[in-house]
C-alpha positions in Angstrom: 34.9 28.4 -51.9 35.8 29.9 -55.3 35.3 33.5 -56.1 32.2 32.7 -58.1 29.9 29.7 -57.8 29.8 29.6 -61.6 33.5 28.8 -61.8 33.4 26.2 -59.0 34.0 22.5 -59.6 32.3 21.8 -56.2 29.1 23.7 -57.1 29.1 23.0 -60.9 26.0 20.9 -60.7 24.2 23.2 -58.3 24.9 26.3 -60.5 25.3 24.8 -64.0 26.2 27.1 -66.9 26.9 24.5 -69.6 28.3 25.8 -72.8 27.7 29.4 -71.8 30.3 28.9 -69.1 32.9 28.0 -71.7 32.2 31.3 -73.5 33.3 33.3 -70.4 36.8 32.0 -69.9 40.2 33.7 -70.6 40.8 31.4 -73.5 37.4 32.1 -75.1 37.9 35.8 -74.7 41.3 35.6 -76.4 40.0 33.5 -79.2 37.1 36.0 -79.8 39.5 38.9 -79.9 41.9 37.2 -82.3 39.0 36.4 -84.6 38.1 40.1 -84.6 41.7 41.0 -85.4 41.9 38.5 -88.2 38.6 39.5 -89.7 39.5 43.2 -89.5 42.8 42.5 -91.4 40.8 40.6 -94.1 38.3 43.4 -94.7 41.2 46.0 -94.7 43.1 43.9 -97.2 40.0 43.7 -99.4 39.9 47.5 -99.4 43.7 47.8 -99.8 44.0 49.7 -96.5 46.8 47.1 -95.7 48.6 44.8 -98.2 46.4 41.9 -99.3 49.2 39.4 -98.7 49.6 40.7 -95.1 45.9 40.5 -94.6 45.9 36.9 -95.8 48.8 36.0 -93.5 47.1 37.6 -90.5 43.8 35.9 -91.2 45.5 32.5 -91.4 47.6 33.0 -88.3 44.7 33.8 -86.0 43.3 30.3 -86.8 46.6 28.7 -86.0 48.3 30.6 -83.2 47.5 29.8 -79.5 48.1 32.5 -76.9 48.5 31.6 -73.2 46.3 33.9 -71.1 48.8 33.7 -68.3 51.5 35.1 -70.5 49.6 38.3 -70.9 48.9 38.9 -67.2 51.9 41.1 -66.3 51.4 43.5 -69.2 47.6 43.5 -68.7 48.1 44.5 -65.1 50.3 47.4 -66.2 48.2 48.5 -69.2 44.7 47.9 -67.7 43.7 46.1 -70.9 44.8 42.9 -72.5 44.9 43.9 -76.1 48.4 45.5 -76.2 49.9 42.4 -74.8 47.8 40.2 -77.0 48.8 42.0 -80.1 52.5 42.0 -79.1 52.4 38.2 -78.4 50.5 37.5 -81.6 53.0 39.5 -83.7 55.9 37.6 -82.1 54.2 34.2 -82.7 53.6 35.1 -86.4 57.3 35.3 -87.0 56.6 37.4 -90.0 57.3 41.1 -89.0 56.6 42.3 -92.5 53.0 41.1 -92.2 52.6 41.3 -88.4 53.1 45.1 -88.4 49.5 45.4 -89.9 47.8 43.6 -87.1 45.3 45.9 -85.2 45.6 48.6 -87.9 43.7 51.7 -86.9 41.7 49.9 -84.2 41.8 50.6 -80.4 41.6 48.1 -77.5 37.9 48.9 -76.9 37.0 48.0 -80.5 38.6 44.6 -80.2 37.3 43.8 -76.7 33.7 45.1 -77.3 33.4 43.3 -80.6 34.8 40.1 -79.2 32.4 40.3 -76.3 29.5 40.8 -78.8 30.5 37.5 -80.5 30.4 35.7 -77.2 27.1 37.3 -76.2 25.5 36.3 -79.5 26.4 32.6 -78.9 25.3 32.9 -75.2 21.9 34.2 -76.3 21.5 31.2 -78.7 22.2 28.7 -75.9 20.0 30.5 -73.4 17.2 30.7 -75.9 17.4 27.0 -76.5 16.8 26.3 -72.8 14.1 29.0 -72.7 12.2 27.3 -75.5 12.4 24.0 -73.5 10.9 25.7 -70.5 8.1 27.3 -72.4 7.2 24.1 -74.2 6.9 22.4 -70.8 4.9 25.3 -69.2 2.6 25.4 -72.2 1.8 21.7 -71.9 1.4 22.2 -68.2 -1.0 25.1 -68.6 -3.1 23.2 -71.2 -3.1 19.9 -69.4 -4.2 21.4 -66.0 -6.4 24.3 -67.3 -9.4 22.9 -65.3 -7.5 21.8 -62.2 -8.7 24.0 -59.3 -6.4 25.3 -56.7 -6.3 28.1 -54.2 -4.9 31.4 -55.3 -3.0 33.3 -52.6 -2.5 37.0 -52.0 -0.4 38.4 -49.2 0.3 34.7 -48.4 -3.4 34.0 -47.6 -6.1 32.1 -49.5 -7.8 34.5 -52.0 -10.2 32.8 -54.5 -10.0 29.7 -56.6 -7.8 29.6 -59.7 -6.4 26.8 -61.8 -3.0 25.2 -61.7 -2.9 25.7 -65.5 -3.4 29.4 -65.0 -0.6 29.5 -62.5 1.7 27.8 -65.0 0.5 30.3 -67.6 1.4 33.1 -65.2 4.9 31.8 -64.9 5.2 31.4 -68.7 3.6 34.5 -70.2 6.5 36.9 -69.4 8.9 34.3 -70.6 7.1 34.1 -73.9 7.2 37.9 -74.1 11.0 37.8 -73.6 11.4 35.2 -76.3 9.5 37.4 -78.7 11.8 40.3 -77.8 15.0 38.4 -78.8 15.0 39.0 -82.6 14.7 42.8 -82.0 17.4 42.7 -79.3 19.8 40.9 -81.6 19.1 43.4 -84.5 19.7 46.5 -82.4 22.2 45.4 -79.7 24.7 42.9 -81.1 27.0 45.5 -82.7 30.4 45.7 -84.1 32.7 48.4 -82.7 35.4 50.1 -84.8 36.0 53.7 -84.0 39.6 54.0 -83.1 41.4 55.7 -80.2 39.0 58.5 -79.4 35.9 57.4 -81.4 36.8 59.4 -84.5 38.1 56.5 -86.6 40.7 59.0 -87.9 43.4 56.3 -88.2 41.2 54.1 -90.4 41.1 56.8 -93.1 38.3 58.0 -95.3 36.9 54.5 -95.8 36.3 54.0 -92.1 32.5 53.7 -92.3 32.8 51.1 -95.1 35.4 49.1 -93.2 33.2 49.0 -90.2 30.3 47.9 -92.3 32.5 45.2 -93.9 33.6 44.0 -90.5 30.0 43.8 -89.3 29.0 41.7 -92.3 32.0 39.4 -92.0 31.3 38.8 -88.3 27.5 38.6 -88.7 27.1 41.5 -86.3 25.2 44.7 -86.9 26.8 48.0 -88.0 25.8 50.8 -85.6 26.7 53.5 -88.1 28.3 55.4 -85.2 30.8 55.2 -82.3 29.4 53.6 -79.2 32.5 53.5 -77.0 30.8 55.5 -74.3 27.1 54.6 -75.0 26.7 51.4 -73.2 23.0 51.0 -74.1 23.6 47.9 -76.3 25.2 46.0 -73.4 22.7 47.4 -70.9 19.8 46.2 -73.0 21.2 42.7 -73.3 21.9 42.6 -69.6 18.4 43.9 -68.9 16.9 41.2 -71.0 18.9 38.6 -69.1 18.0 40.1 -65.8 14.3 40.1 -66.5 14.6 36.5 -67.6 16.3 35.6 -64.3 13.7 37.5 -62.3 10.8 35.7 -64.0 12.4 32.4 -63.3 13.1 33.5 -59.7 9.4 34.2 -59.3 8.7 30.6 -60.5 11.2 29.5 -57.8 9.5 31.5 -55.1 6.1 30.0 -56.0 7.3 26.4 -56.3 9.2 26.7 -52.9 5.9 27.8 -51.3 3.7 25.2 -53.0 6.1 22.4 -52.2 6.3 23.1 -48.5 5.2 20.1 -46.4 2.2 22.0 -44.9 1.0 22.9 -48.3 2.3 20.1 -50.6 0.3 21.1 -53.6 3.1 20.2 -56.0 5.8 17.5 -55.9 9.4 18.0 -57.1 11.4 15.3 -58.7 14.9 15.0 -57.3 14.4 17.3 -54.3 17.4 17.6 -52.0 18.1 15.7 -48.8 19.0 17.1 -45.4 22.2 16.0 -43.7 20.4 15.3 -40.5 16.6 15.3 -41.0 15.5 12.2 -42.9 12.0 13.4 -43.4 13.0 16.5 -45.5 13.1 17.0 -49.2 14.5 20.4 -49.8 13.5 22.5 -52.9 17.0 22.9 -54.2 16.3 23.9 -57.8 13.7 26.6 -56.8 16.2 27.9 -54.2 18.9 28.3 -56.9 16.4 30.3 -59.1 15.6 32.7 -56.3 19.3 33.1 -55.1 20.6 33.8 -58.7 17.7 36.3 -59.2 18.7 38.2 -56.1 22.4 38.3 -57.1 21.6 39.4 -60.6 19.5 42.4 -59.5 22.5 43.6 -57.5 24.9 43.1 -60.4 22.6 44.9 -62.8 22.4 47.9 -60.5 26.2 48.1 -60.4 26.4 47.6 -64.2 24.0 50.5 -64.7 26.2 52.7 -62.5 29.0 52.1 -65.0 26.9 53.5 -67.9 28.1 57.1 -67.5 31.8 56.9 -68.4 33.9 60.0 -68.3 34.8 61.7 -71.6 35.8 59.3 -74.4 37.2 56.5 -72.3 36.8 55.5 -68.6 38.8 52.7 -67.2 36.8 52.4 -64.0 33.5 52.2 -65.8 34.9 49.6 -68.2 36.4 47.4 -65.4 33.0 47.5 -63.7 31.4 46.0 -66.7 34.0 43.2 -66.8 33.2 42.4 -63.2 29.4 42.4 -63.5 28.3 41.4 -67.0 29.7 37.9 -67.0 28.0 37.2 -63.7 24.6 38.3 -65.2 25.1 36.1 -68.3 26.2 33.1 -66.3 23.4 33.6 -63.8 20.9 33.5 -66.7 22.5 30.4 -68.0 22.1 28.7 -64.6 18.5 29.7 -64.2 17.3 28.5 -67.6 19.1 25.1 -67.1 17.8 24.8 -63.6 14.3 25.8 -64.6 14.2 23.4 -67.5 15.1 20.5 -65.3 12.6 21.6 -62.6 9.7 22.0 -65.0 10.3 18.5 -66.5 9.8 16.9 -63.1 7.3 19.2 -61.4 3.9 17.6 -60.8 0.7 19.0 -59.2 -1.0 17.1 -56.4 -4.8 17.4 -57.1 -5.8 15.9 -53.8 -3.8 18.3 -51.7 -5.1 21.2 -53.8 -8.7 20.1 -53.2 -8.0 19.7 -49.5 -6.8 23.3 -49.4 -9.9 24.5 -51.3 -12.3 22.6 -49.0 -10.5 23.4 -45.8 -10.7 26.5 -43.7 -14.5 26.2 -43.5 -15.0 27.2 -47.2 -14.0 30.8 -46.5 -12.1 30.9 -49.8 -15.6 31.4 -51.5 -16.4 34.5 -49.5 -15.9 36.9 -52.4 -18.2 34.9 -54.6 -20.8 34.8 -51.8 -20.7 38.5 -51.4 -21.4 39.1 -55.1 -24.2 36.5 -55.0 -25.8 38.3 -52.1 -25.4 41.7 -53.9 -28.2 40.5 -56.2 -30.5 40.7 -53.2 -29.2 43.7 -51.3 -26.9 46.7 -51.7 -23.3 45.7 -52.3 -21.9 47.2 -49.1 -24.6 45.4 -47.1 -23.7 42.2 -48.8 -20.1 42.6 -48.0 -20.9 43.4 -44.3 -23.1 40.3 -44.1 -20.5 38.0 -45.5 -17.8 39.4 -43.2 -20.1 38.7 -40.3 -20.7 35.2 -41.6 -16.9 34.6 -41.9 -16.3 35.8 -38.3 -19.1 33.5 -37.1 -17.8 30.6 -39.1 -14.4 30.9 -37.4 -15.9 31.4 -34.0 -18.3 28.4 -34.1 -16.2 26.3 -36.5 -19.3 26.0 -38.8 -18.6 25.7 -42.5 -19.6 28.8 -44.5 -21.8 26.7 -46.8 -23.9 25.5 -43.9 -24.4 29.0 -42.7 -25.5 30.2 -46.2 -27.9 27.3 -46.6 -29.4 28.2 -43.3 -29.6 32.0 -43.5 -29.9 32.5 -47.3 -31.8 29.5 -48.8 -32.4 31.5 -52.0 -28.7 31.0 -53.0 -27.4 28.0 -54.9 -24.9 26.7 -52.4 -23.7 24.0 -54.7 -22.6 26.4 -57.4 -21.1 29.0 -55.0 -19.0 26.4 -53.1 -17.8 24.3 -56.1 -14.2 25.4 -56.9 -14.5 24.2 -60.5 -17.2 26.7 -61.1 -15.5 29.6 -59.4 -12.3 29.9 -61.4 -13.5 32.7 -63.6 -11.2 33.1 -66.7 -8.4 31.0 -65.3 -9.0 27.9 -67.5 -9.4 30.1 -70.6 -6.2 32.0 -69.8 -4.4 28.8 -69.3 -5.5 27.3 -72.6 -4.8 30.6 -74.4 -1.2 30.6 -73.2 -0.7 27.0 -74.2 -2.0 27.8 -77.7 0.2 30.9 -77.9 3.3 28.9 -77.0 2.4 26.2 -79.5 1.7 28.7 -82.3 4.9 30.7 -81.6 7.2 27.6 -81.5 5.6 26.1 -84.6 6.6 29.3 -86.5 10.2 29.1 -85.3 12.7 28.0 -88.0 
């Protein structure tokens, strides 16, 4: 087994990362850092901080020169960061020392690494958002289409009261829609350029340092933080938190689908469910299990990432290394979950017959709460609850359906209404349709 399932050829279809995976490779990291170096040179040339002809040569060279990641490994192991070796290799490959001397002018390794990371995170969020929209569109249609389909709600793993499958789908989707709505603000406040020099003072960049940083942000289509954030890891933590919440919400979907697809419940059917190596009768909920497993891993990675958010002084190698180990796993985990959930939602189907069997089984005890409120119109509420509890015990003891007992002992009540699941779903259908409408409205406003 490889060190990470996200890098595995064997598990590539079980934990798919798609184009996001290609953003978290050594080559992609180097390309992003070189793009930052070339853009920095260009904006510095425009402000005559470095010679304009050198800036042009550097900007051109970053598009042409290829650096082998393996060639940087020895120096990176010694230095603890890849940028010194990258800059040295790039200067050599330029074969123009009169221009190459201006590469990395006034910047520090963290400026280049953090800004390059932000470029990759920006693209990762675009790709993840695309899959998230697919999931929401599917859940919105599911909620609307099944708003009136009754099923048993469950609390503490036991039957509670009737709800609708559409409302369940809306429950899966509502927090995802909230996350989607949060994305523009996240991009505006967290996808930041970094340019503050060795100790965060930008002294080496000269008096025009704030203007150079702003120029660099505009050129890279990132945001200017107007400050040094070398040791304030809030921007990365907020992006990671958004990804973690996304993964957790899809993990909850996975937990529910795993339960509802179990053979003894069977209220939903999964397309492409997995086969067992030895038990022919089984169809394993593979996709839902991936969602749950990745959510569990991500919560652990997020906890470790948060522990790295208190770096010592102006630079802390251990904290920085911790980020490198955790953040890519969180991003790739989110990419896996949105791809897996999109495929799952496209094939997930409710089984209305099994849902009705659940609702009408167990002697109709699922309607006990509704019965207690109906009785409360004829007696004090505590007495009504005690009476219904006694009826439930008697129903289980004698195996007599609760409806028969009510018709016998409380003929004043409308048994047909009380024991009709379609009339006992409360606001579930309304909530389902509202969610479907919210999704449709939001997506119709998207550019």
